[in-house]
MARDOBA-693910 format. One record per residue: x, y, z of N, C-alpha, C in turn; residue in one letter. Coordinates in nm, 2 decimals. Atoms other than C-alpha are relative to their C-alpha. Layout:
# MARDOBA-693910
KEMAR,npx,npy,npz,capx,capy,capz,cpx,cpy,cpz,residuo
KEMAR,X,Y,Z,X,Y,Z,X,Y,Z,A
...
//
This chain:
# MARDOBA-693910
KEMAR,npx,npy,npz,capx,capy,capz,cpx,cpy,cpz,residuo
KEMAR,-0.11,0.06,0.08,9.67,7.14,12.62,0.04,0.11,-0.10,M
KEMAR,-0.06,-0.11,0.09,9.90,7.38,12.43,-0.01,-0.05,-0.15,A
KEMAR,0.00,0.03,0.14,9.86,7.39,12.06,0.14,-0.03,-0.05,L
KEMAR,-0.14,0.04,0.05,10.16,7.21,11.90,0.05,0.10,-0.10,P
KEMAR,-0.07,-0.09,0.09,10.42,7.41,11.71,-0.04,-0.02,-0.14,L
KEMAR,0.04,0.03,0.14,10.33,7.23,11.39,-0.13,0.06,-0.04,E
KEMAR,0.13,-0.06,0.03,9.97,7.34,11.41,0.01,0.16,-0.01,D
KEMAR,-0.02,-0.14,0.00,10.08,7.70,11.49,0.06,0.04,-0.14,R
KEMAR,-0.06,-0.03,0.13,10.30,7.70,11.18,-0.10,-0.02,-0.12,L
KEMAR,0.10,0.03,0.11,10.03,7.54,10.96,-0.11,0.11,0.00,A
KEMAR,0.10,-0.11,0.00,9.78,7.81,11.07,0.06,0.13,-0.05,I
KEMAR,-0.07,-0.12,0.05,10.03,8.09,11.01,0.01,0.00,-0.15,T
KEMAR,-0.02,0.02,0.14,10.10,7.95,10.66,-0.14,0.01,-0.07,E
KEMAR,0.14,-0.01,0.05,9.72,7.92,10.60,-0.04,0.14,-0.02,L
KEMAR,0.04,-0.15,0.01,9.67,8.29,10.67,0.08,0.06,-0.11,I
KEMAR,-0.08,-0.06,0.10,9.96,8.38,10.45,-0.04,-0.05,-0.14,A
KEMAR,0.04,0.06,0.13,9.84,8.15,10.16,-0.11,0.09,-0.07,L
KEMAR,0.11,-0.08,0.05,9.53,8.37,10.12,0.05,0.11,-0.10,H
KEMAR,-0.05,-0.10,0.08,9.73,8.66,9.99,0.07,-0.05,-0.13,G
KEMAR,-0.06,0.06,0.12,9.93,8.45,9.75,-0.10,-0.04,-0.10,H
KEMAR,0.10,0.05,0.09,9.63,8.29,9.60,-0.08,0.12,-0.07,L
KEMAR,0.08,-0.12,0.05,9.43,8.62,9.56,0.09,0.08,-0.09,V
KEMAR,-0.09,-0.08,0.09,9.73,8.81,9.42,0.03,-0.07,-0.13,D
KEMAR,-0.03,0.07,0.13,9.79,8.54,9.16,-0.13,-0.03,-0.08,E
KEMAR,0.12,0.03,0.07,9.42,8.52,9.07,-0.05,-0.14,0.01,G
KEMAR,0.04,0.14,-0.01,9.39,8.16,9.18,-0.11,-0.02,0.10,E
KEMAR,0.11,0.01,-0.09,9.05,8.20,9.33,-0.07,-0.13,0.00,L
KEMAR,0.05,0.13,-0.01,8.96,7.85,9.24,0.07,-0.09,0.10,D
KEMAR,-0.07,0.07,-0.11,9.20,7.74,9.52,-0.04,0.05,0.14,R
KEMAR,0.03,-0.05,-0.13,9.03,7.93,9.80,-0.05,-0.10,0.10,L
KEMAR,0.04,0.11,-0.09,8.90,7.60,9.94,0.12,-0.05,0.08,A
KEMAR,-0.12,0.03,-0.07,9.26,7.55,10.05,0.02,0.09,0.12,E
KEMAR,-0.01,-0.09,-0.11,9.22,7.84,10.29,-0.13,0.01,0.08,V
KEMAR,0.13,-0.02,-0.07,8.85,7.86,10.38,-0.09,-0.12,0.00,F
KEMAR,0.10,0.11,0.01,8.57,7.62,10.47,-0.10,0.04,-0.11,T
KEMAR,0.10,-0.03,0.10,8.30,7.59,10.21,-0.11,0.10,0.04,P
KEMAR,0.10,-0.09,-0.05,8.06,7.78,10.42,0.05,0.13,0.08,D
KEMAR,-0.06,-0.11,-0.07,8.30,8.06,10.53,-0.09,0.12,0.01,V
KEMAR,0.06,-0.12,-0.03,8.16,8.37,10.68,0.11,0.11,-0.01,E
KEMAR,-0.11,-0.10,0.03,8.37,8.67,10.54,-0.07,0.13,0.02,Y
KEMAR,0.07,-0.12,-0.05,8.26,8.98,10.73,0.07,0.12,-0.05,D
KEMAR,-0.05,-0.13,0.06,8.32,9.30,10.53,-0.09,0.12,0.05,L
KEMAR,0.09,-0.10,-0.05,8.07,9.50,10.74,0.07,0.14,0.02,T
KEMAR,-0.07,-0.12,-0.02,8.34,9.76,10.82,0.02,0.08,-0.13,D
KEMAR,-0.01,-0.06,0.14,8.35,9.83,10.44,-0.14,0.02,-0.06,Y
KEMAR,0.14,-0.02,0.05,7.97,9.85,10.41,-0.05,-0.10,-0.09,G
KEMAR,0.03,0.11,0.09,7.95,9.52,10.23,-0.07,-0.12,0.07,Q
KEMAR,0.06,0.11,-0.07,7.80,9.30,10.50,0.09,-0.12,0.01,G
KEMAR,-0.08,0.12,-0.01,7.90,8.94,10.53,-0.03,-0.09,-0.12,T
KEMAR,0.01,0.10,0.11,7.97,8.71,10.24,0.00,-0.14,0.06,L
KEMAR,0.01,0.13,-0.05,7.88,8.35,10.30,0.03,-0.10,-0.11,T
KEMAR,-0.04,0.11,0.10,8.05,8.06,10.11,0.10,0.05,-0.10,G
KEMAR,-0.10,-0.02,0.10,8.32,8.03,9.86,-0.04,0.07,-0.13,L
KEMAR,0.06,-0.06,0.13,8.10,8.13,9.56,-0.02,0.15,0.02,T
KEMAR,0.02,-0.14,-0.02,8.00,8.46,9.71,0.14,0.07,0.02,Q
KEMAR,-0.13,-0.06,-0.01,8.36,8.53,9.81,0.07,0.02,-0.13,L
KEMAR,-0.06,0.00,0.14,8.49,8.45,9.46,-0.07,0.11,-0.08,T
KEMAR,0.08,-0.10,0.08,8.21,8.65,9.29,0.03,0.14,0.04,D
KEMAR,-0.03,-0.13,-0.05,8.28,8.95,9.51,0.14,0.05,-0.04,S
KEMAR,-0.13,-0.04,0.04,8.65,8.95,9.43,0.00,0.03,-0.15,A
KEMAR,0.01,-0.02,0.14,8.57,8.92,9.06,-0.07,0.13,-0.03,L
KEMAR,0.08,-0.12,0.02,8.31,9.20,9.08,0.09,0.13,0.03,A
KEMAR,-0.09,-0.11,-0.04,8.57,9.43,9.25,0.10,0.03,-0.11,L
KEMAR,-0.09,-0.02,0.11,8.80,9.37,8.96,0.13,0.07,0.03,G
KEMAR,-0.13,-0.08,-0.01,9.08,9.63,8.93,0.00,0.08,0.14,A
KEMAR,0.00,-0.06,-0.13,8.97,9.77,9.27,0.07,-0.09,0.11,G
KEMAR,-0.07,0.09,-0.09,9.14,9.47,9.44,0.14,0.05,0.02,N
KEMAR,-0.14,-0.02,-0.02,9.48,9.52,9.59,0.08,-0.09,-0.10,P
KEMAR,-0.09,0.08,0.08,9.77,9.40,9.37,0.09,-0.08,0.09,V
KEMAR,-0.09,0.07,-0.10,9.95,9.28,9.68,-0.07,0.00,0.14,A
KEMAR,0.05,0.02,-0.14,9.82,9.14,10.01,0.12,-0.05,0.08,H
KEMAR,-0.11,0.04,-0.09,10.08,9.12,10.29,-0.06,-0.02,0.14,H
KEMAR,0.06,0.02,-0.13,10.00,8.97,10.63,0.12,-0.02,0.10,V
KEMAR,-0.10,0.00,-0.10,10.20,9.00,10.95,-0.06,0.00,0.14,T
KEMAR,0.05,-0.01,-0.14,10.18,9.00,11.33,-0.11,-0.10,0.03,N
KEMAR,0.10,0.11,-0.02,9.99,8.67,11.35,0.01,-0.04,0.15,V
KEMAR,0.01,0.04,-0.14,9.88,8.60,11.71,-0.11,-0.11,0.00,V
KEMAR,0.09,0.11,0.00,9.71,8.26,11.77,-0.04,-0.03,0.14,I
KEMAR,0.06,0.02,-0.13,9.48,8.19,12.06,-0.09,-0.12,-0.01,E
KEMAR,0.09,0.11,-0.01,9.32,7.86,12.15,-0.13,0.03,0.07,E
KEMAR,0.13,-0.02,-0.06,8.95,7.87,12.23,-0.04,-0.12,0.08,L
KEMAR,0.04,0.12,-0.08,8.79,7.64,12.49,-0.07,-0.11,-0.08,P
KEMAR,0.08,0.10,0.08,8.58,7.46,12.22,0.09,-0.06,-0.11,D
KEMAR,-0.09,0.06,0.09,8.89,7.36,12.02,0.03,0.08,-0.13,G
KEMAR,-0.03,-0.08,0.11,8.87,7.63,11.76,0.11,0.09,0.03,R
KEMAR,-0.11,-0.09,-0.02,9.14,7.88,11.71,-0.04,0.14,-0.04,I
KEMAR,0.02,-0.14,0.04,9.12,8.26,11.70,0.14,0.05,-0.04,R
KEMAR,-0.13,-0.05,0.05,9.40,8.41,11.49,-0.02,0.15,-0.04,A
KEMAR,0.01,-0.15,0.04,9.45,8.79,11.47,0.13,0.03,-0.07,R
KEMAR,-0.12,-0.04,0.08,9.68,8.94,11.21,-0.02,0.13,-0.06,S
KEMAR,0.00,-0.13,0.07,9.76,9.26,11.04,0.02,-0.02,-0.15,K
KEMAR,-0.01,0.01,0.14,9.72,9.30,10.67,0.03,0.14,-0.06,G
KEMAR,-0.03,-0.11,0.08,9.86,9.55,10.42,-0.04,-0.03,-0.14,L
KEMAR,0.04,0.01,0.14,9.71,9.60,10.08,0.05,0.11,-0.08,G
KEMAR,-0.06,-0.10,0.09,9.89,9.77,9.80,-0.09,0.01,-0.12,I
KEMAR,0.09,-0.03,0.11,9.67,9.93,9.53,0.08,0.02,-0.13,K
KEMAR,-0.07,-0.03,0.13,9.75,9.98,9.16,0.07,0.13,0.00,T
KEMAR,-0.06,-0.14,0.00,9.83,10.35,9.23,0.11,0.01,0.10,D
KEMAR,-0.11,-0.01,-0.10,10.08,10.26,9.50,-0.04,0.03,0.14,G
KEMAR,0.05,-0.03,-0.14,9.86,10.36,9.79,-0.01,-0.13,0.08,S
KEMAR,0.00,0.12,-0.09,9.85,10.13,10.09,-0.11,0.02,0.10,C
KEMAR,0.10,0.00,-0.11,9.58,10.04,10.34,0.04,-0.11,0.10,G
KEMAR,-0.03,0.10,-0.11,9.60,9.85,10.67,-0.13,-0.05,0.05,S
KEMAR,0.12,0.06,-0.06,9.35,9.61,10.81,0.04,-0.09,0.11,V
KEMAR,-0.02,0.11,-0.10,9.31,9.37,11.10,-0.09,-0.11,-0.04,T
KEMAR,0.08,0.12,0.03,9.20,9.02,11.03,-0.02,-0.07,0.14,Y
KEMAR,0.03,0.09,-0.11,9.03,8.82,11.30,-0.07,-0.12,-0.05,V
KEMAR,0.04,0.13,0.06,8.99,8.46,11.19,-0.04,-0.10,0.11,D
KEMAR,0.03,0.12,-0.08,8.82,8.16,11.35,0.04,-0.11,-0.09,T
KEMAR,-0.06,0.11,0.08,9.02,7.86,11.23,-0.04,-0.13,0.07,V
KEMAR,0.05,0.13,-0.04,8.89,7.51,11.25,0.08,-0.11,-0.07,V
KEMAR,-0.07,0.11,0.06,9.05,7.17,11.19,-0.11,-0.07,-0.09,R
KEMAR,0.09,0.06,0.10,8.89,7.03,10.87,0.07,-0.13,-0.05,A
KEMAR,-0.05,0.13,0.05,8.94,6.70,10.69,0.14,0.01,-0.07,G
KEMAR,-0.12,-0.01,0.07,9.23,6.83,10.49,0.10,0.09,0.07,M
KEMAR,-0.09,-0.09,-0.08,9.39,7.04,10.77,-0.08,0.12,0.05,G
KEMAR,0.06,-0.12,-0.05,9.32,7.38,10.91,-0.06,0.08,-0.11,W
KEMAR,0.07,-0.09,0.09,9.07,7.61,10.74,-0.06,0.12,0.08,R
KEMAR,0.07,-0.11,-0.07,8.93,7.96,10.82,-0.15,-0.01,-0.03,I
KEMAR,0.15,0.01,0.00,8.56,7.93,10.90,-0.07,0.14,0.01,A
KEMAR,0.05,-0.14,-0.01,8.51,8.30,10.98,0.11,0.10,-0.01,Q
KEMAR,-0.10,-0.10,0.01,8.70,8.61,10.89,-0.07,0.13,0.01,R
KEMAR,0.05,-0.13,-0.02,8.62,8.96,11.01,0.12,0.10,-0.04,R
KEMAR,-0.11,-0.09,0.04,8.82,9.24,10.84,-0.05,0.14,0.05,I
KEMAR,0.02,-0.14,-0.04,8.84,9.59,11.00,0.11,0.08,-0.05,T
KEMAR,-0.10,-0.09,0.05,9.01,9.88,10.85,0.06,0.08,0.11,A
KEMAR,-0.07,-0.08,-0.10,9.27,10.07,11.05,0.00,0.14,-0.06,R
KEMAR,0.02,-0.13,0.05,9.17,10.43,11.00,0.05,0.11,0.09,R
KEMAR,-0.05,-0.10,-0.09,9.29,10.62,11.31,0.11,-0.06,0.08,V
KEMAR,-0.10,0.05,-0.09,9.61,10.59,11.51,-0.05,-0.04,0.14,P
KEMAR,0.03,0.04,-0.13,9.60,10.41,11.84,-0.15,-0.04,0.03,L
KEMAR,0.14,0.03,0.00,9.24,10.31,11.76,-0.08,0.11,0.07,N
KEMAR,0.07,-0.12,-0.05,9.13,10.66,11.86,0.04,0.04,0.14,G
KEMAR,-0.04,-0.04,-0.14,9.30,10.67,12.20,0.06,0.14,0.00,L
KEMAR,-0.05,-0.14,-0.02,9.37,11.02,12.32,0.06,0.02,0.14,T
KEMAR,-0.06,-0.03,-0.13,9.57,11.17,12.61,-0.11,0.00,0.11,P
KEMAR,0.09,0.00,-0.11,9.40,11.10,12.94,-0.10,-0.11,0.00,G
KEMAR,0.09,0.11,0.01,9.20,10.80,12.81,0.06,-0.14,0.02,T
KEMAR,-0.07,0.13,-0.01,9.46,10.53,12.85,-0.02,-0.06,0.14,A
KEMAR,0.00,0.06,-0.13,9.43,10.28,13.13,0.13,0.01,0.07,A
KEMAR,-0.13,-0.01,-0.06,9.70,10.32,13.39,0.08,-0.13,-0.01,P
KEMAR,-0.08,0.12,0.01,9.99,10.08,13.37,0.01,-0.07,0.13,L
//
C-alpha cells in the first residue's frame, strides 16, 4: 500500500522542523521530532551514537558555539519499508558562524508514534569528496 500524500508531507515537515528547533535553541521541543529513545549516529564525526533525547540535548549544548547557526534540509526521498517503518534520506547544509558551509546526508528511520511521525534513528554522514569518490573507469555502465 502506497504511503498517503498526507503522511509524506508530514514526514518531510518533521525532517525540516529539526533545523528550525535547533537553530532557535528550542532543544526542549526535540520530542516533537525524535522518539524518546532516538539513536543519533554521529560515528562519521568520531562521536559514536547518542541515545535518547537527553544525550542529544546535552551534546548540542556541549558543542555550544561549534553548532551551525543555520541548518537547511533538502532533497528528501521517502521509502516505505516492509515492516511499516519509513526510511527518509535527505541532504543537509550547515552554515557556521564564520560563513563556512558543510554538507551532510541524513538517513532517518521514521516511525508512527502516538502524536504522529517521529525519527527513531538518524545517521549523519559528512559529504567530503565529490561523487562519493567515484573516478573515471569505476562507474557502472548505463
